[in-house]
N, C-alpha and C positions, 0 to 999 in steps of 0.2 A: 616299461622295460620286464620281458618275461622272466618268470622264477625259475632258473636251471635247474637241473638236477644237481645234487649234491656233491661236490668232489670229496674224495678222501683227504681228510685234514693234512695229515703229514705227506703228502704229497705236493702240496702247495709250498712253494720255495721262493718267497719275494726277495728282492735284488738287497736290499739294506739288512733285512736281519735273518739271515739264512740260520738254520739251526737244525742239527742231527736230530732223527726222530729220538735219541735216548734223553737229548737234551729237552726237547720238547714232553716227552713225558714227565721228566723229572720237574719240571715248570708247571706241568697241570696237576702233579700231585701234590706240589707244595701248594698252589693258588687253593686245591680243593682243602686242603687240611685248615687253611686260613679261613676260607667261606663255611665249612662247617662247624667250626668254632663260633663264628659271628653269628651262624644260622641259629645256633642253639641260646644263645643270649641276646636277643634282639633289642633294643631300646628305642622308646618313642623321641621325637624330636626335641632337642634340649636337653635330653636326660642319657645321651651318648659315653658314660663316663668310661665304664669297660670298654667300649669299641675303641674311642680315641686313645685310651691306655695302650691297649694293643696294637693299634697303628704307631702311636710315637715308639715303641719298643721296639717295633720290628725297623722302623726306619732309622733308628740309634744300631741297629745290629749291620744296617747296611753302610755305616759311616756316616749317615746325615745327622746334622742336629734340628730337630724338629722344633717348631714353636707351637706351643699348645695355649687353649684358651681363648683362641678365636671365637667370636660368638659364643661364650661359654663352655664349648666341647670341640670347638674345629681345631685341625691341626695341619701344617702347613712344613714343607721342606723345601730347600732349596740345593739343586746340585750343580754346581758349576764345574762344565768341562772344563777339557785340558785345551782347548782350541778358542779362538773368540768366534763370536757367531751369534745372532739372535734368541731372545729369552722367549719361552712359551710358557704355558701352565696348561696342567691337564686336572681335571676335577672328578671325583668320584663324592656321591652322597652317602651317608652311614645310616641312616634313622631308619626304624620299621615302623610298622603299622599298627593301628589298634583292631587288629583282626587275629580271632583266635585259630590257630593254625589246625587242618585237616588232612593234611599230605599224608600221615600214616609214616613218614619216614623213620628212620633210625634216630637220627640227630633234629628229629622235631622241636619247635619252640615248646615249651610250658610257661614260657614267663607271662606274667600279669602285672598290669599298672593301671594307673587313674589316668582316663583322657577327659577333660572337661568335664571332672566331677562324676564320671562313671567309670565302674570297674571295668575293664576290658581284657583281654587275652592281646599278648603282643606278637608279631611274626614279622619276618622279613618276607611280606607278601608281594612287594614289588622288584626284589632282586636287588637291593642296595648291597647284601652282602656279597654278592657277585661283583658288584662294581670296586669295592673297596679291596677285594680278592685281586682283581685283574689291575688295576692300580699299583698295588705293591707289587704285583709281578712285575709290570713296566718299571717300578722304580728301580727295581732288582738287574732286569737286563740293562737298563741306562746305566747303574752303577757299575756295571761289569765292564761300558766301554768308555767309564770317565776319561780316560788320558788321550783319545782320539774323539772325544765327541766336541764339536762345535757349540759353542753357546752356552746357556742355561735354562733348565727346567726347574719350575716350581710344581710340586705336588700339593693339590688342593684336596683335603679331606673336609667336607662339608657337614655340617648337621643340619637337621631342620629342613628338608627339602618337603618334606610332606606335610610341613606346618609344625608350629609349635604347640605343644599339650595343652597350652590353657591359651583362650582368644584374645587377641590384642597384640601379643608380640610380633615382630616380625620373623620372616621366614628366614632361613640360613644365610642364603647368598648376599641377600642386602645387608644383613646385619653383616656380613663379615669385610663387605665393601666399606660399611658405614664406619668399622672398627679399624680400616686401614691397610687390609691384606696386601694392598698393592700400593700402598704409599711410596714405597722403597723398592718396588718390584714390579713396574708396569709392565707387562708382557705384549710381545707384537701380535700374538694369538693365542686363544685359549680353545682348548679341545674338551670334548664329553663324549660319552657313550650312554646307553640304555639296555640292557638285556630286554628282549620283546618277544612273547609267546607267538606273534602274527609272524614270524619267520622262520623258516627252519635253520637248523644249526648246520653252523657253516656259512649261513648267507649274513650280509650286512645291507642294512635298507639307508639310504643317504637320497636326499633332494638339495638342490642350490635354491636360495631364497626361504621363504616361509615353511618352515617342517611341522612345528608344535603350535598349540593355539593359546593365547592369553589364558590367565586364569584369574576370576573374580571372585571372591565369596561375597555373597549379597543375604541382609537379611531384614526381612519385611513385617514390620510390628505395626496389627490392627488394632486399633481399640474402640471396644464397645462398651456395651452397657448391660452388667450381669441384671439377671432376672430368671425366673422359674422356668424350666426346659418346656412345662406345660403350658406356659404365657408368654411366647415369644414377642407378641407385640407391644409386652411391659417395657421390653430391652432393646440393645441394638447387639446381632448377631456376629462378632467379630470370624468364627469360623465360616460362615455362610460368605462374608464380603472375601474373606483370603480364600476361599475355593473359585470365586469369581475371579478375583485378579489373577490367580495361577492359570486360570483357562482364556484369561484375557491375553496374557503374555503369550501363550502357545499360538493362538490365533494372530498377534501381533507379528511374531516370527514368519509364520506360513504366508500373512497376507500383505504385511507391511515393509520387510527388509528382504533385499535381493540377493536370497541365500544361493542363486544360480553363479552370483558373483564372487562371493565370499562365504564361506560356511559360518554360521551362528548356532549356536546351541544355547539353551536357557532352562535350567532342570531345577527343582526342588528337590531336596533330599530329607529336609525335616518339615512336619508340620505338627507343631505342639500347641495346645490349649485345654485348658480346664481340668477337671479332677473327679468330676463324677459325671454319670450319664443322664441324669436332668436338670443338671445346672448349666444355663448358657452362661459361659465364663466373661470377663471383662475385657480380653485380651487373648489374641492369637499371633503367633510367631511361625512364620517360614523362613528357613533355610537354605540356600541353594548356590548353584555356580552358574558363571557365564562363561562361554568359550566364544572368543574370536581371532580373527587374524591381522585386523584392519582398526588401528586407534580411532579412526572417524566412525567407522561402524559402531563399535563398541560403546561411545559417546552417544549417538542417536539412539540405541537401542537403550540404553539408561535412562535417557531422558522419556523415552515412549514408555518405559515400564514404572516411572515417576508418574506417570500423566496418567495412564491406566489405572494405578491404584488411587491415586488423588481421586478419580473421576467415582470409580466403584465405591470407594469409602463415602463419599462426599452423598450419593446419591442414597446410601442407606443412613446417613445419619451420624457415621463413625469418622475415624480419622486413620491414616496411613502414612507410617512413616518408612523409607527405605533407605539402607546403608548398604554400599557398597566398598568391600576393601579389596584391593588390588594386591594380588597375591604374586604374581609374575606375569611379565611382559609375554608377548608370543618370540618363540624360539624361532630366528632366523638365521640360517647360513649365510654369511657374505659371501655374495657371488664370487667375487675375486680369490676367494681364501677357498671357496669349494671346489674351482677349477684345479686348485693346487691338490688338494683334497681325494679328489677321485681317482685320479690315477693311482695313490698311494693306498687306498682302499684296494683296488683291482687286483695291484701287485700281492697284497697281501691274502687275500681270499681266492682271487680268480674273477675275471670281469664277468664272468657269466653268474657270479653269486654276489655281486655287487645288485641289488634291487632298487630301480627308481620309486621311492615312496611317494604316495598320495597324501595331501595334507592332514595331519592328525590332530583329532580334537581334543587327546591329551596334553598337560602342560607340564612345564618344567622351570623352575626358578634357574637353572644354568643360563637362562637369556638375562638375567641383573649382569650376570659375568661380561656375555656376549654384548651387552649394550655399552660395555667399557672399553673392552679389546675386539677386534675382529673374532668371531666364534665359528665352529665348526663341530656340528654335533651328529653322531650316526647310531644305527640302532644295530643292536647283536642278535641273531634269533635264537630260540632256545627250545624250540620243538623238535625233536628228533626224527632223524629220517625214517620214512615209513608211517609217520602218524600224520593226520591232517591238523595245521595251524588252527584250523578254523572250530575244530571240536576239543582243543586244548583248555585249560582253565587259565583265563588270560591274569596278566597283572594285576594285584590287589584282591583276587580271589583265595579265599582260605585253603584251595587245593593248588595254589601254584606252584610247581615244582621244576624249576629250569634245568635243562638238561647240562650238567657241570662239565661236559666237552666243549661249550661256550666259553668258560673261562678261556682256553687256549686261543680261540678263536679271536677273542676280543682283545686279548694281551698282543696277538700276531698284529692285528689291525691297528690298534693305538700305537704300537711300536713303531710299524712302519711310517703312520703319519707322523709323529715326531723326528723319528730319524730323517725322513724326506725333508721336513719344514727345516730343520735344524743345517742339514747338509746344503740347502739351497736347492733340491731337487725341486721339478714340476712348476718352478717361477715363473711366472710371464716374461717375458725378453721385453726390456723398455722401449717404448713408444719414442718415436723420433718425429 
């Protein structure tokens, strides 16, 4: 679907969530205030105590009764409408990233923390501050419609989407599910969104079926034998073996996996070994990520990776151990639900502003929720009109500065999706 020119935001008047310009302006001003406060005070995964407190306080002001402490810092609240109807959940993630901010904004973060033993700057470099503000805006709008609202809505504010600050702990969505977030409230559908620099402000990206890849964190440990750097023949060099394995995996992806059928990405982000320039160490460790869309392809790639590592290590007299931690499955928009959501998004932002997205190799643990209940997930553009998304700092960049006008676009889109689903709009006719 072509990317259309941006429609003026306040001229878009959706069927079920009409708002006067003054109301939209007030909503945007409130969300901007929330967002900037959160942006000044980002917190890493599992450490979102201040963020959770601000969220819970705001939910209480809306007359809701938040439940806190899920997955350490998660917050949920249920709104019961005045009429019978379905149950839905809407989720926003809350954590920042170990990134030192370089935006130059007046409300830029100066926060610091420790991440896996390293001192780091902390920044909302992925836009989770925007997500929290949008969901609070949606909650505010739905509470205002409480008496006429059919059904029930759970607002889910999730920690640790980017992963825990220490290795080995589960990601936030899985932890919330394991702790029973839906034991007494099983939704009929769950919805989520993500701000995205690859789209213009005013645009929404969506597709039925697979949208985002699964994410695995892999660790390869190569054990050799230490020796003096001037006499490599007296030992076994784990650095050379690690480099050979890494290059071997790239050849495997290019020559053994049908990437024309389904995309696969295998990337190393760390290669750690040794402490001195003239000593070959005993051990080298590589850490990276694997992104896939098909579980069978994922298993095949992992088996091939293990074989390549073992073969190169054996040839050199070393040993290699591969550990793969599944952080999130692929995010898949359930097709029947996607057919209902698409008209809602088109009503909210205009049909020409809903872009059919190609597969994205980014990942999201929203997929954990969408594996339990039918899920729908969409992207909200944050690049201002007149600027090329291809030249803008992307999510996770220290210079990522989303257009705050996207707050109202996200709120409007999610509100339309929620109201339409609760009211039964866009539901398929029963089959006979």
